[in-house]
N, C-alpha and C positions, 0 to 999 in steps of 0.2 A: 503493500500499499504506500509505504514511503517512496519507493522508486517511482510509482505512477504520479505521485504528487510532484516530485522532483521534476520528471518529465514534463508534466503539464505546465509548470512553473517556467521551465527551459523554453517551451515552444512560445508561450505567451510573451517572453521577454525578446526572443530572436525570432520574428516572424519570417516566413519562408521567402527566398529571395524572388524579386521579381526580373522576370525575363522579357526581352522585346526582341522582334524580329530583325535580322541584319543580312541582307542580301550581299552574297559575295560574288557570284556570277548568274547572270539571267541567260548565257547564251548556251548553257549546256544541252545537248540534244539525246535524246534516247534513255537508256538506263544508268546515267552517270549520276553520281553523288558526291558531294562535298560534305565531309564530317571533321569537324575539329575535335581533336582529342589530346588529353594531357597524358603523354607516355610516360612522365617522371613519376606517376604514383606507385 
């Protein structure tokens, strides 16, 4: 119960990040896809 209370407080203090769309390239055709990945994790 204490763990769930601590988790609730942590989520209330730190809301989820807000993401926005950012177009990298519009001229890709077919099944190509651009994916940004952090490989250092």
